[in-house]
N, CA, C and O atoms as a Maestro MAE file, in Angstrom:
{
 s_m_m2io_version
 :::
 2.0.0
}

f_m_ct {
 s_m_title
 :::
 protein
 m_atom[292] {
  # First column is atom index #
  i_m_mmod_type
  r_m_x_coord
  r_m_y_coord
  r_m_z_coord
  i_m_residue_number
  s_m_chain_name
  s_m_pdb_residue_name
  s_m_pdb_atom_name
  i_m_atomic_number
  :::
  1 25 -34.565 12.775 10.496 1 A "MET " " N  " 7
  2 3 -33.924 11.754 11.282 1 A "MET " " CA " 6
  3 2 -33.896 12.199 12.739 1 A "MET " " C  " 6
  4 15 -33.662 13.371 13.037 1 A "MET " " O  " 8
  5 25 -34.131 11.277 13.619 2 A "ASN " " N  " 7
  6 3 -34.178 11.571 15.041 2 A "ASN " " CA " 6
  7 2 -32.762 11.579 15.594 2 A "ASN " " C  " 6
  8 15 -32.097 10.543 15.601 2 A "ASN " " O  " 8
  9 25 -32.292 12.729 16.055 3 A "SER " " N  " 7
  10 3 -30.911 12.846 16.528 3 A "SER " " CA " 6
  11 2 -30.747 12.401 17.977 3 A "SER " " C  " 6
  12 15 -29.620 12.264 18.453 3 A "SER " " O  " 8
  13 25 -31.864 12.171 18.692 4 A "SER " " N  " 7
  14 3 -31.738 11.760 20.086 4 A "SER " " CA " 6
  15 2 -31.471 10.256 20.221 4 A "SER " " C  " 6
  16 15 -31.044 9.796 21.280 4 A "SER " " O  " 8
  17 25 -31.721 9.493 19.156 5 A "ARG " " N  " 7
  18 3 -31.486 8.056 19.196 5 A "ARG " " CA " 6
  19 2 -30.040 7.748 18.812 5 A "ARG " " C  " 6
  20 15 -29.565 8.255 17.796 5 A "ARG " " O  " 8
  21 25 -29.326 6.933 19.594 6 A "PRO " " N  " 7
  22 3 -27.929 6.634 19.247 6 A "PRO " " CA " 6
  23 2 -27.846 5.794 17.979 6 A "PRO " " C  " 6
  24 15 -28.766 5.046 17.647 6 A "PRO " " O  " 8
  25 25 -26.764 5.929 17.306 7 A "SER " " N  " 7
  26 3 -26.535 5.189 16.069 7 A "SER " " CA " 6
  27 2 -26.320 3.717 16.385 7 A "SER " " C  " 6
  28 15 -25.740 3.370 17.414 7 A "SER " " O  " 8
  29 25 -26.795 2.851 15.486 8 A "SER " " N  " 7
  30 3 -26.636 1.413 15.710 8 A "SER " " CA " 6
  31 2 -25.225 0.942 15.350 8 A "SER " " C  " 6
  32 15 -24.788 -0.116 15.803 8 A "SER " " O  " 8
  33 25 -24.525 1.716 14.547 9 A "ARG " " N  " 7
  34 3 -23.155 1.353 14.176 9 A "ARG " " CA " 6
  35 2 -22.173 1.881 15.203 9 A "ARG " " C  " 6
  36 15 -22.286 3.029 15.633 9 A "ARG " " O  " 8
  37 25 -21.209 1.059 15.603 10 A "PRO " " N  " 7
  38 3 -20.194 1.564 16.539 10 A "PRO " " CA " 6
  39 2 -19.260 2.540 15.822 10 A "PRO " " C  " 6
  40 15 -18.973 2.389 14.635 10 A "PRO " " O  " 8
  41 25 -18.805 3.522 16.551 11 A "SER " " N  " 7
  42 3 -17.883 4.484 15.948 11 A "SER " " CA " 6
  43 2 -16.520 3.829 15.759 11 A "SER " " C  " 6
  44 15 -16.082 3.059 16.613 11 A "SER " " O  " 8
  45 25 -15.847 4.125 14.653 12 A "PRO " " N  " 7
  46 3 -14.543 3.507 14.421 12 A "PRO " " CA " 6
  47 2 -13.524 3.993 15.435 12 A "PRO " " C  " 6
  48 15 -13.406 5.190 15.700 12 A "PRO " " O  " 8
  49 25 -12.804 3.060 15.984 13 A "ARG " " N  " 7
  50 3 -11.778 3.396 16.975 13 A "ARG " " CA " 6
  51 2 -10.504 3.805 16.254 13 A "ARG " " C  " 6
  52 15 -10.066 3.099 15.345 13 A "ARG " " O  " 8
  53 25 -9.902 4.917 16.630 14 A "PRO " " N  " 7
  54 3 -8.664 5.318 15.958 14 A "PRO " " CA " 6
  55 2 -7.560 4.298 16.227 14 A "PRO " " C  " 6
  56 15 -7.426 3.775 17.333 14 A "PRO " " O  " 8
  57 25 -6.782 4.034 15.196 15 A "SER " " N  " 7
  58 3 -5.714 3.051 15.322 15 A "SER " " CA " 6
  59 2 -4.550 3.634 16.105 15 A "SER " " C  " 6
  60 15 -4.237 4.819 15.993 15 A "SER " " O  " 8
  61 25 -3.913 2.780 16.901 16 A "SER " " N  " 7
  62 3 -2.770 3.243 17.685 16 A "SER " " CA " 6
  63 2 -1.482 3.196 16.872 16 A "SER " " C  " 6
  64 15 -0.465 3.754 17.284 16 A "SER " " O  " 8
  65 25 -1.524 2.525 15.705 17 A "ARG " " N  " 7
  66 3 -0.330 2.446 14.860 17 A "ARG " " CA " 6
  67 2 -0.229 3.683 13.971 17 A "ARG " " C  " 6
  68 15 -1.254 4.259 13.607 17 A "ARG " " O  " 8
  69 25 0.987 4.101 13.616 18 A "PRO " " N  " 7
  70 3 1.124 5.239 12.691 18 A "PRO " " CA " 6
  71 2 0.595 4.883 11.304 18 A "PRO " " C  " 6
  72 15 0.434 3.706 10.984 18 A "PRO " " O  " 8
  73 25 0.326 5.892 10.485 19 A "TRP " " N  " 7
  74 3 -0.296 5.683 9.176 19 A "TRP " " CA " 6
  75 2 0.536 4.778 8.286 19 A "TRP " " C  " 6
  76 15 -0.027 4.036 7.481 19 A "TRP " " O  " 8
  77 25 1.838 4.813 8.401 20 A "TRP " " N  " 7
  78 3 2.683 4.010 7.508 20 A "TRP " " CA " 6
  79 2 2.800 2.568 7.974 20 A "TRP " " C  " 6
  80 15 3.372 1.744 7.260 20 A "TRP " " O  " 8
  81 25 2.272 2.234 9.160 21 A "ARG " " N  " 7
  82 3 2.297 0.859 9.664 21 A "ARG " " CA " 6
  83 2 0.932 0.184 9.566 21 A "ARG " " C  " 6
  84 15 0.800 -0.984 9.932 21 A "ARG " " O  " 8
  85 25 -0.085 0.895 9.078 22 A "ARG " " N  " 7
  86 3 -1.417 0.307 8.967 22 A "ARG " " CA " 6
  87 2 -1.476 -0.610 7.756 22 A "ARG " " C  " 6
  88 15 -0.799 -0.376 6.754 22 A "ARG " " O  " 8
  89 25 -2.272 -1.632 7.854 23 A "GLY " " N  " 7
  90 3 -2.423 -2.586 6.765 23 A "GLY " " CA " 6
  91 2 -1.517 -3.787 6.957 23 A "GLY " " C  " 6
  92 15 -0.575 -3.757 7.749 23 A "GLY " " O  " 8
  93 25 -1.821 -4.845 6.216 24 A "PRO " " N  " 7
  94 3 -1.012 -6.064 6.331 24 A "PRO " " CA " 6
  95 2 0.411 -5.848 5.811 24 A "PRO " " C  " 6
  96 15 0.633 -4.981 4.966 24 A "PRO " " O  " 8
  97 25 1.365 -6.618 6.301 25 A "PRO " " N  " 7
  98 3 2.756 -6.416 5.872 25 A "PRO " " CA " 6
  99 2 2.985 -6.672 4.389 25 A "PRO " " C  " 6
  100 15 3.794 -5.983 3.769 25 A "PRO " " O  " 8
  101 25 2.293 -7.645 3.807 26 A "TRP " " N  " 7
  102 3 2.500 -7.900 2.376 26 A "TRP " " CA " 6
  103 2 2.037 -6.724 1.531 26 A "TRP " " C  " 6
  104 15 2.633 -6.425 0.496 26 A "TRP " " O  " 8
  105 25 0.993 -6.067 1.962 27 A "GLU " " N  " 7
  106 3 0.508 -4.899 1.220 27 A "GLU " " CA " 6
  107 2 1.510 -3.749 1.312 27 A "GLU " " C  " 6
  108 15 1.757 -3.057 0.324 27 A "GLU " " O  " 8
  109 25 2.085 -3.548 2.496 28 A "ARG " " N  " 7
  110 3 3.097 -2.490 2.653 28 A "ARG " " CA " 6
  111 2 4.348 -2.792 1.834 28 A "ARG " " C  " 6
  112 15 4.914 -1.892 1.212 28 A "ARG " " O  " 8
  113 25 4.781 -4.052 1.829 29 A "ILE " " N  " 7
  114 3 5.978 -4.426 1.075 29 A "ILE " " CA " 6
  115 2 5.759 -4.228 -0.420 29 A "ILE " " C  " 6
  116 15 6.625 -3.692 -1.111 29 A "ILE " " O  " 8
  117 25 4.615 -4.656 -0.914 30 A "SER " " N  " 7
  118 3 4.361 -4.524 -2.349 30 A "SER " " CA " 6
  119 2 4.198 -3.055 -2.765 30 A "SER " " C  " 6
  120 15 4.634 -2.667 -3.849 30 A "SER " " O  " 8
  121 25 3.575 -2.243 -1.909 31 A "ALA " " N  " 7
  122 3 3.450 -0.821 -2.226 31 A "ALA " " CA " 6
  123 2 4.811 -0.136 -2.199 31 A "ALA " " C  " 6
  124 15 5.075 0.756 -3.006 31 A "ALA " " O  " 8
  125 25 5.671 -0.549 -1.280 32 A "SER " " N  " 7
  126 3 7.024 0.007 -1.231 32 A "SER " " CA " 6
  127 2 7.817 -0.388 -2.467 32 A "SER " " C  " 6
  128 15 8.563 0.424 -3.015 32 A "SER " " O  " 8
  129 25 7.661 -1.623 -2.904 33 A "LEU " " N  " 7
  130 3 8.342 -2.085 -4.112 33 A "LEU " " CA " 6
  131 2 7.853 -1.320 -5.336 33 A "LEU " " C  " 6
  132 15 8.642 -0.986 -6.220 33 A "LEU " " O  " 8
  133 25 6.583 -1.048 -5.387 34 A "LEU " " N  " 7
  134 3 6.015 -0.263 -6.471 34 A "LEU " " CA " 6
  135 2 6.581 1.161 -6.468 34 A "LEU " " C  " 6
  136 15 6.944 1.691 -7.519 34 A "LEU " " O  " 8
  137 25 6.653 1.766 -5.300 35 A "GLY " " N  " 7
  138 3 7.236 3.110 -5.192 35 A "GLY " " CA " 6
  139 2 8.710 3.132 -5.557 35 A "GLY " " C  " 6
  140 15 9.175 4.067 -6.210 35 A "GLY " " O  " 8
  141 25 9.455 2.102 -5.139 36 A "LEU " " N  " 7
  142 3 10.871 2.018 -5.496 36 A "LEU " " CA " 6
  143 2 11.043 1.920 -7.000 36 A "LEU " " C  " 6
  144 15 11.938 2.548 -7.566 36 A "LEU " " O  " 8
  145 25 10.196 1.140 -7.649 37 A "GLY " " N  " 7
  146 3 10.267 1.024 -9.101 37 A "GLY " " CA " 6
  147 2 9.992 2.342 -9.805 37 A "GLY " " C  " 6
  148 15 10.624 2.652 -10.815 37 A "GLY " " O  " 8
  149 25 9.053 3.122 -9.278 38 A "LEU " " N  " 7
  150 3 8.774 4.430 -9.878 38 A "LEU " " CA " 6
  151 2 9.947 5.390 -9.704 38 A "LEU " " C  " 6
  152 15 10.265 6.160 -10.609 38 A "LEU " " O  " 8
  153 25 10.585 5.341 -8.542 39 A "VAL " " N  " 7
  154 3 11.771 6.176 -8.323 39 A "VAL " " CA " 6
  155 2 12.893 5.751 -9.279 39 A "VAL " " C  " 6
  156 15 13.580 6.595 -9.854 39 A "VAL " " O  " 8
  157 25 13.068 4.440 -9.440 40 A "MET " " N  " 7
  158 3 14.079 3.938 -10.361 40 A "MET " " CA " 6
  159 2 13.787 4.376 -11.788 40 A "MET " " C  " 6
  160 15 14.709 4.645 -12.558 40 A "MET " " O  " 8
  161 25 12.522 4.447 -12.141 41 A "LEU " " N  " 7
  162 3 12.134 4.842 -13.488 41 A "LEU " " CA " 6
  163 2 12.385 6.323 -13.750 41 A "LEU " " C  " 6
  164 15 12.680 6.708 -14.882 41 A "LEU " " O  " 8
  165 25 12.271 7.156 -12.718 42 A "MET " " N  " 7
  166 3 12.392 8.603 -12.916 42 A "MET " " CA " 6
  167 2 13.764 9.173 -12.636 42 A "MET " " C  " 6
  168 15 13.993 10.354 -12.896 42 A "MET " " O  " 8
  169 25 14.679 8.387 -12.118 43 A "GLN " " N  " 7
  170 3 16.004 8.920 -11.802 43 A "GLN " " CA " 6
  171 2 16.840 9.030 -13.094 43 A "GLN " " C  " 6
  172 15 16.726 8.171 -13.967 43 A "GLN " " O  " 8
  173 25 17.671 10.067 -13.224 44 A "PRO " " N  " 7
  174 3 18.426 10.277 -14.462 44 A "PRO " " CA " 6
  175 2 19.885 9.809 -14.427 44 A "PRO " " C  " 6
  176 15 20.607 10.038 -15.397 44 A "PRO " " O  " 8
  177 25 20.348 9.162 -13.344 45 A "TRP " " N  " 7
  178 3 21.779 8.914 -13.191 45 A "TRP " " CA " 6
  179 2 22.243 7.557 -13.664 45 A "TRP " " C  " 6
  180 15 23.336 7.451 -14.221 45 A "TRP " " O  " 8
  181 25 21.463 6.523 -13.468 46 A "SER " " N  " 7
  182 3 21.936 5.170 -13.732 46 A "SER " " CA " 6
  183 2 21.052 4.472 -14.759 46 A "SER " " C  " 6
  184 15 19.845 4.326 -14.560 46 A "SER " " O  " 8
  185 25 21.658 4.051 -15.840 47 A "LEU " " N  " 7
  186 3 20.924 3.329 -16.868 47 A "LEU " " CA " 6
  187 2 20.555 1.917 -16.393 47 A "LEU " " C  " 6
  188 15 19.548 1.357 -16.824 47 A "LEU " " O  " 8
  189 25 21.366 1.354 -15.515 48 A "THR " " N  " 7
  190 3 21.081 0.024 -14.978 48 A "THR " " CA " 6
  191 2 19.812 0.045 -14.130 48 A "THR " " C  " 6
  192 15 18.954 -0.827 -14.271 48 A "THR " " O  " 8
  193 25 19.692 1.046 -13.245 49 A "LEU " " N  " 7
  194 3 18.470 1.172 -12.439 49 A "LEU " " CA " 6
  195 2 17.253 1.396 -13.331 49 A "LEU " " C  " 6
  196 15 16.187 0.825 -13.099 49 A "LEU " " O  " 8
  197 25 17.424 2.228 -14.348 50 A "PHE " " N  " 7
  198 3 16.328 2.516 -15.263 50 A "PHE " " CA " 6
  199 2 15.895 1.254 -16.009 50 A "PHE " " C  " 6
  200 15 14.704 1.037 -16.230 50 A "PHE " " O  " 8
  201 25 16.859 0.430 -16.394 51 A "SER " " N  " 7
  202 3 16.510 -0.761 -17.168 51 A "SER " " CA " 6
  203 2 15.769 -1.811 -16.333 51 A "SER " " C  " 6
  204 15 15.000 -2.596 -16.890 51 A "SER " " O  " 8
  205 25 15.979 -1.845 -15.014 52 A "TYR " " N  " 7
  206 3 15.267 -2.776 -14.150 52 A "TYR " " CA " 6
  207 2 13.983 -2.187 -13.575 52 A "TYR " " C  " 6
  208 15 13.233 -2.899 -12.906 52 A "TYR " " O  " 8
  209 25 13.716 -0.927 -13.814 53 A "ALA " " N  " 7
  210 3 12.585 -0.245 -13.189 53 A "ALA " " CA " 6
  211 2 11.247 -0.850 -13.582 53 A "ALA " " C  " 6
  212 15 10.381 -1.045 -12.728 53 A "ALA " " O  " 8
  213 25 11.067 -1.149 -14.861 54 A "PHE " " N  " 7
  214 3 9.776 -1.689 -15.293 54 A "PHE " " CA " 6
  215 2 9.511 -3.042 -14.656 54 A "PHE " " C  " 6
  216 15 8.376 -3.339 -14.282 54 A "PHE " " O  " 8
  217 25 10.536 -3.860 -14.528 55 A "THR " " N  " 7
  218 3 10.385 -5.165 -13.888 55 A "THR " " CA " 6
  219 2 9.982 -5.013 -12.425 55 A "THR " " C  " 6
  220 15 9.127 -5.747 -11.930 55 A "THR " " O  " 8
  221 25 10.604 -4.055 -11.738 56 A "VAL " " N  " 7
  222 3 10.287 -3.826 -10.327 56 A "VAL " " CA " 6
  223 2 8.862 -3.292 -10.175 56 A "VAL " " C  " 6
  224 15 8.140 -3.716 -9.272 56 A "VAL " " O  " 8
  225 25 8.452 -2.374 -11.039 57 A "VAL " " N  " 7
  226 3 7.085 -1.838 -10.980 57 A "VAL " " CA " 6
  227 2 6.076 -2.947 -11.262 57 A "VAL " " C  " 6
  228 15 5.071 -3.066 -10.561 57 A "VAL " " O  " 8
  229 25 6.337 -3.749 -12.274 58 A "LEU " " N  " 7
  230 3 5.425 -4.833 -12.621 58 A "LEU " " CA " 6
  231 2 5.324 -5.861 -11.487 58 A "LEU " " C  " 6
  232 15 4.235 -6.356 -11.199 58 A "LEU " " O  " 8
  233 25 6.441 -6.179 -10.852 59 A "THR " " N  " 7
  234 3 6.435 -7.093 -9.710 59 A "THR " " CA " 6
  235 2 5.627 -6.498 -8.555 59 A "THR " " C  " 6
  236 15 4.857 -7.205 -7.904 59 A "THR " " O  " 8
  237 25 5.803 -5.203 -8.303 60 A "GLY " " N  " 7
  238 3 5.038 -4.538 -7.247 60 A "GLY " " CA " 6
  239 2 3.546 -4.547 -7.517 60 A "GLY " " C  " 6
  240 15 2.753 -4.736 -6.594 60 A "GLY " " O  " 8
  241 25 3.151 -4.347 -8.763 61 A "VAL " " N  " 7
  242 3 1.730 -4.350 -9.114 61 A "VAL " " CA " 6
  243 2 1.134 -5.744 -8.923 61 A "VAL " " C  " 6
  244 15 0.041 -5.888 -8.377 61 A "VAL " " O  " 8
  245 25 1.858 -6.768 -9.376 62 A "VAL " " N  " 7
  246 3 1.357 -8.140 -9.228 62 A "VAL " " CA " 6
  247 2 1.259 -8.514 -7.751 62 A "VAL " " C  " 6
  248 15 0.255 -9.084 -7.323 62 A "VAL " " O  " 8
  249 25 2.288 -8.200 -6.972 63 A "LEU " " N  " 7
  250 3 2.251 -8.515 -5.547 63 A "LEU " " CA " 6
  251 2 1.145 -7.748 -4.829 63 A "LEU " " C  " 6
  252 15 0.484 -8.297 -3.948 63 A "LEU " " O  " 8
  253 25 0.940 -6.486 -5.196 64 A "PHE " " N  " 7
  254 3 -0.120 -5.702 -4.572 64 A "PHE " " CA " 6
  255 2 -1.492 -6.272 -4.920 64 A "PHE " " C  " 6
  256 15 -2.385 -6.311 -4.073 64 A "PHE " " O  " 8
  257 25 -1.657 -6.710 -6.158 65 A "SER " " N  " 7
  258 3 -2.924 -7.304 -6.564 65 A "SER " " CA " 6
  259 2 -3.232 -8.578 -5.782 65 A "SER " " C  " 6
  260 15 -4.390 -8.860 -5.472 65 A "SER " " O  " 8
  261 25 -2.199 -9.337 -5.470 66 A "ILE " " N  " 7
  262 3 -2.374 -10.543 -4.659 66 A "ILE " " CA " 6
  263 2 -2.587 -10.170 -3.196 66 A "ILE " " C  " 6
  264 15 -3.436 -10.758 -2.525 66 A "ILE " " O  " 8
  265 25 -1.828 -9.204 -2.698 67 A "ALA " " N  " 7
  266 3 -1.853 -8.859 -1.274 67 A "ALA " " CA " 6
  267 2 -3.204 -8.288 -0.837 67 A "ALA " " C  " 6
  268 15 -3.630 -8.532 0.292 67 A "ALA " " O  " 8
  269 25 -3.881 -7.543 -1.697 68 A "VAL " " N  " 7
  270 3 -5.160 -6.961 -1.285 68 A "VAL " " CA " 6
  271 2 -6.253 -8.018 -1.215 68 A "VAL " " C  " 6
  272 15 -7.303 -7.775 -0.620 68 A "VAL " " O  " 8
  273 25 -6.027 -9.187 -1.812 69 A "LYS " " N  " 7
  274 3 -7.006 -10.256 -1.755 69 A "LYS " " CA " 6
  275 2 -6.770 -11.197 -0.563 69 A "LYS " " C  " 6
  276 15 -7.629 -12.025 -0.258 69 A "LYS " " O  " 8
  277 25 -5.649 -11.084 0.094 70 A "LEU " " N  " 7
  278 3 -5.367 -11.897 1.272 70 A "LEU " " CA " 6
  279 2 -6.174 -11.395 2.461 70 A "LEU " " C  " 6
  280 15 -6.491 -10.207 2.525 70 A "LEU " " O  " 8
  281 25 -6.516 -12.270 3.407 71 A "PRO " " N  " 7
  282 3 -7.284 -11.815 4.579 71 A "PRO " " CA " 6
  283 2 -6.470 -10.842 5.438 71 A "PRO " " C  " 6
  284 15 -5.242 -10.900 5.483 71 A "PRO " " O  " 8
  285 25 -7.189 -9.955 6.113 72 A "GLN " " N  " 7
  286 3 -6.543 -8.995 7.008 72 A "GLN " " CA " 6
  287 2 -6.007 -9.715 8.229 72 A "GLN " " C  " 6
  288 15 -6.286 -10.896 8.438 72 A "GLN " " O  " 8
  289 25 -5.226 -8.991 9.046 73 A "ASP " " N  " 7
  290 3 -4.588 -9.581 10.246 73 A "ASP " " CA " 6
  291 2 -5.497 -10.393 11.051 73 A "ASP " " C  " 6
  292 15 -5.092 -10.941 12.077 73 A "ASP " " O  " 8
  :::
 }
 m_bond[291] {
  # First column is bond index #
  i_m_from
  i_m_to
  i_m_order
  :::
  1 1 2 1
  2 2 3 1
  3 3 4 2
  4 3 5 1
  5 5 6 1
  6 6 7 1
  7 7 8 2
  8 7 9 1
  9 9 10 1
  10 10 11 1
  11 11 12 2
  12 11 13 1
  13 13 14 1
  14 14 15 1
  15 15 16 2
  16 15 17 1
  17 17 18 1
  18 18 19 1
  19 19 20 2
  20 19 21 1
  21 21 22 1
  22 22 23 1
  23 23 24 2
  24 23 25 1
  25 25 26 1
  26 26 27 1
  27 27 28 2
  28 27 29 1
  29 29 30 1
  30 30 31 1
  31 31 32 2
  32 31 33 1
  33 33 34 1
  34 34 35 1
  35 35 36 2
  36 35 37 1
  37 37 38 1
  38 38 39 1
  39 39 40 2
  40 39 41 1
  41 41 42 1
  42 42 43 1
  43 43 44 2
  44 43 45 1
  45 45 46 1
  46 46 47 1
  47 47 48 2
  48 47 49 1
  49 49 50 1
  50 50 51 1
  51 51 52 2
  52 51 53 1
  53 53 54 1
  54 54 55 1
  55 55 56 2
  56 55 57 1
  57 57 58 1
  58 58 59 1
  59 59 60 2
  60 59 61 1
  61 61 62 1
  62 62 63 1
  63 63 64 2
  64 63 65 1
  65 65 66 1
  66 66 67 1
  67 67 68 2
  68 67 69 1
  69 69 70 1
  70 70 71 1
  71 71 72 2
  72 71 73 1
  73 73 74 1
  74 74 75 1
  75 75 76 2
  76 75 77 1
  77 77 78 1
  78 78 79 1
  79 79 80 2
  80 79 81 1
  81 81 82 1
  82 82 83 1
  83 83 84 2
  84 83 85 1
  85 85 86 1
  86 86 87 1
  87 87 88 2
  88 87 89 1
  89 89 90 1
  90 90 91 1
  91 91 92 2
  92 91 93 1
  93 93 94 1
  94 94 95 1
  95 95 96 2
  96 95 97 1
  97 97 98 1
  98 98 99 1
  99 99 100 2
  100 99 101 1
  101 101 102 1
  102 102 103 1
  103 103 104 2
  104 103 105 1
  105 105 106 1
  106 106 107 1
  107 107 108 2
  108 107 109 1
  109 109 110 1
  110 110 111 1
  111 111 112 2
  112 111 113 1
  113 113 114 1
  114 114 115 1
  115 115 116 2
  116 115 117 1
  117 117 118 1
  118 118 119 1
  119 119 120 2
  120 119 121 1
  121 121 122 1
  122 122 123 1
  123 123 124 2
  124 123 125 1
  125 125 126 1
  126 126 127 1
  127 127 128 2
  128 127 129 1
  129 129 130 1
  130 130 131 1
  131 131 132 2
  132 131 133 1
  133 133 134 1
  134 134 135 1
  135 135 136 2
  136 135 137 1
  137 137 138 1
  138 138 139 1
  139 139 140 2
  140 139 141 1
  141 141 142 1
  142 142 143 1
  143 143 144 2
  144 143 145 1
  145 145 146 1
  146 146 147 1
  147 147 148 2
  148 147 149 1
  149 149 150 1
  150 150 151 1
  151 151 152 2
  152 151 153 1
  153 153 154 1
  154 154 155 1
  155 155 156 2
  156 155 157 1
  157 157 158 1
  158 158 159 1
  159 159 160 2
  160 159 161 1
  161 161 162 1
  162 162 163 1
  163 163 164 2
  164 163 165 1
  165 165 166 1
  166 166 167 1
  167 167 168 2
  168 167 169 1
  169 169 170 1
  170 170 171 1
  171 171 172 2
  172 171 173 1
  173 173 174 1
  174 174 175 1
  175 175 176 2
  176 175 177 1
  177 177 178 1
  178 178 179 1
  179 179 180 2
  180 179 181 1
  181 181 182 1
  182 182 183 1
  183 183 184 2
  184 183 185 1
  185 185 186 1
  186 186 187 1
  187 187 188 2
  188 187 189 1
  189 189 190 1
  190 190 191 1
  191 191 192 2
  192 191 193 1
  193 193 194 1
  194 194 195 1
  195 195 196 2
  196 195 197 1
  197 197 198 1
  198 198 199 1
  199 199 200 2
  200 199 201 1
  201 201 202 1
  202 202 203 1
  203 203 204 2
  204 203 205 1
  205 205 206 1
  206 206 207 1
  207 207 208 2
  208 207 209 1
  209 209 210 1
  210 210 211 1
  211 211 212 2
  212 211 213 1
  213 213 214 1
  214 214 215 1
  215 215 216 2
  216 215 217 1
  217 217 218 1
  218 218 219 1
  219 219 220 2
  220 219 221 1
  221 221 222 1
  222 222 223 1
  223 223 224 2
  224 223 225 1
  225 225 226 1
  226 226 227 1
  227 227 228 2
  228 227 229 1
  229 229 230 1
  230 230 231 1
  231 231 232 2
  232 231 233 1
  233 233 234 1
  234 234 235 1
  235 235 236 2
  236 235 237 1
  237 237 238 1
  238 238 239 1
  239 239 240 2
  240 239 241 1
  241 241 242 1
  242 242 243 1
  243 243 244 2
  244 243 245 1
  245 245 246 1
  246 246 247 1
  247 247 248 2
  248 247 249 1
  249 249 250 1
  250 250 251 1
  251 251 252 2
  252 251 253 1
  253 253 254 1
  254 254 255 1
  255 255 256 2
  256 255 257 1
  257 257 258 1
  258 258 259 1
  259 259 260 2
  260 259 261 1
  261 261 262 1
  262 262 263 1
  263 263 264 2
  264 263 265 1
  265 265 266 1
  266 266 267 1
  267 267 268 2
  268 267 269 1
  269 269 270 1
  270 270 271 1
  271 271 272 2
  272 271 273 1
  273 273 274 1
  274 274 275 1
  275 275 276 2
  276 275 277 1
  277 277 278 1
  278 278 279 1
  279 279 280 2
  280 279 281 1
  281 281 282 1
  282 282 283 1
  283 283 284 2
  284 283 285 1
  285 285 286 1
  286 286 287 1
  287 287 288 2
  288 287 289 1
  289 289 290 1
  290 290 291 1
  291 291 292 2
  :::
 }
}
């Protein structure tokens, strides 16, 4: 490959937003809901939180599946 010829693809510009703010808001919300459900599932103190954990995880998975199919900003 000839290294003196510039690449036809533009180099990706680094984002000015922090890593936790990248991506559409619905994707961030659904991923946060999924993480909250996992924390609720693994905590040993409250049976009420544990009993709602599967519902929260399932809701997060469904929302994330929808959110990744939505157009970007």
